[in-house]
N, C-alpha and C positions, 0 to 999 in steps of 0.2 A: 934509053927506054925507062930505066928505073927512076932516073931524075924526073922524067915527064910524069910518071905515075905518082911520084912523091909530091909533085907540085899540085896535081889535081886533088890528091887526098888532103893536102894542107888547106886548099881553097874551100873544100867541103866543110872542114872543121871550123874555119873562120865564119862561113855563112851560117852554119848551124848555131854557133855561139851567139851571133847577132840576133837570130830568131828567138833564142831563149830569153834574151833581155829586152825584146821588143814590147813596148807598152801597148796594150789592147784598149782602145777607146770604147767605152760602153755605148750601146745604141741610144740614140736620143729618146727621151721619154715621150710617149704618146698620150700619157694620162692628162686629163684636163681637170681643172677645179670644178667641184660639184656645181651644177646649174641650179639656181634658185628659181622656182617657178613663180608666176604672179600670185597664184593661190597661197603658196608658202609665205611669200613676202607680206601679203596683206593680212594673213592670219597672225604673223608675228607683230605687225604694226597694230592690229586690233587689240592684241594682248597688252601692248604698251599703253595704248590709249585708254583701255579699260582700267588699268592701274592708275592713270591720271585721274579718271573719274572717281574711282573709289577713294582716292586721296584728296578729292575735291581740289585738285591742282590744275586750274584752267590755264595757268601760265605754261605748264607742261603740255597741256592739250593744244595750245595755240601753235606749238612747234610743228604740228602735223598739217597746218593750214598754210597755203601759199600767201606770200606778202600781198596785201590789198585784197585778200580773199575773205570769204565768210563761210559759216557753217549753218546748215538748216537744222532746226529742231522740230520734232513732231511727236505728239503723244500717241499717235496711231499710225499704222502703215498705210492707211487711207489718208494721205496728206491733204489738208484743207486748202482752200483757195489762196489764203494769205498766210503762209507759214512764217514763223519767226526765223529770221536770218540774222545772225550776229557776226559782226566783223572781227577779224583776228585781233585788232588793236583793243577791242573791248573785252576780250576774254579773260586776261589775267586778273582783273578786279571783279569778275562776274559774281563770285560768291558773296561779295560785300555789297552788291547792287541791291538797293531796296525798291527799285522800280518794279511795278506790276506789268507783266507782259501777258498778252492774250495768245495762248499757245495753240488754241483750237477750240472745238466744241465738245463738251462732255458727252460721251456715248450714253445713250438712254435718257439723259436729262435735257439735252439741248441747251444747256447753260454754258456760256463761255468759260473756258479754263483760264482764270486770271490768277497768276502766281508770280512770286519772285523767282529768279533763276535758281536760287538755292532750293526752294521748295519744289520746283519743277523737277530738278535733278533727283531729289529724294522720293518724290511721289511717282515718277515715271521711269527715269533712266536707271535708277538704282532701287527699284521697289521690291526686289526679291532679297531674301535673307542669305542667299548662298553666294560664296565668293567665286565659284566656278560654274560655267554653264554645263548642262548635260550633253549638249551637242554644239559643235562649231561647224556651220554650214556655209559653203562657198557658192555664191551665184545661183541659189535655188530659192525662189520666192514662192512660199506655200501659203495659200489662204487658209488660215485655221479658224478665223472668226467669220462673221457674216458680212463684214465690210470688205469691199474689193480694194486690195492694195494697189497703189499707183506709183510706186517708187520709180519704175522704169520710165514712166511718163515724164518725170522730173529729171531723171538722169539716164537717158537712153544709152549712153556709151559707157556707163559706169559699172563698177563691180560692187558686190555686196558680200559682207561677212555677217552672218546671223549668229548671235549668242542665244541659244534656245534653252530655256529653263522649263522643264516639263510639268512642273507643278506637283501637287501631292495627291496621293491615293485617297486620302480622307475627303478631299474635295472633288473627287472624280476627275482629277487632272484638268479641271476647268479653270484653275488658277495659274495656268501656264503664262509665261511672259517671254518676250523676245526683245533683244536689242540689236538693231541693225547699224552697222558701220558702212557708210556708202563712200566709195572712192571714185574720183575722176582724175584725169591727167591734167597737170598744170601746163603752162606755156613751154616749160622745159622738158615735157614728156615724162615727168615723175608723177606717180600716183599719190594723191593727197586727199585728206579727209574732206568730204563735202557735206555729210549729213550724219546726224545721230537720231535714230528713229526707234521709238518704243512701240511695242505691239502687245496686245492681250486679247482675251475673248471679248467680242463685242456683240451687242444685241442685234 
């Protein structure tokens, strides 16, 4: 009997020792990498494109346009019937292009806006003195002037990021401006730049 009890006791000690040295595997992680929303991705892309514009680097800007694609430019959010569309391949040398383009019709004057690309960028796309917008707005098209914007007519499935500059108190905030970045999906399903559209108070 004593031998039998001693054997059981020894077995318990052996099993207990094994348990002490057993490696416990951690539970598999259930955490996932942070999901980047379309809004966040397009806001980041707009910031990068805006820096390209401020640096007058259209080679940089062309990287956001699909191959064989083009980008539409408009001086107002009420896009005219024949807006300027420039192909990706023509963008890198655009600031040195001396050609005059008809970008639209001047608000209030009815006179065609005929400018070089560089002058158009300075007069419209970068016509505010501030490096940062007061608001960055996703997919909310607000008519602030008297002209009816028609961005969605041209890009019905697109997304917009608006850089809104509220203007100055001394001018009753009538000198506000906006810059719209319009994005559409390319053939591979990636969001790419489709238009750069300026807006301001219109008569």
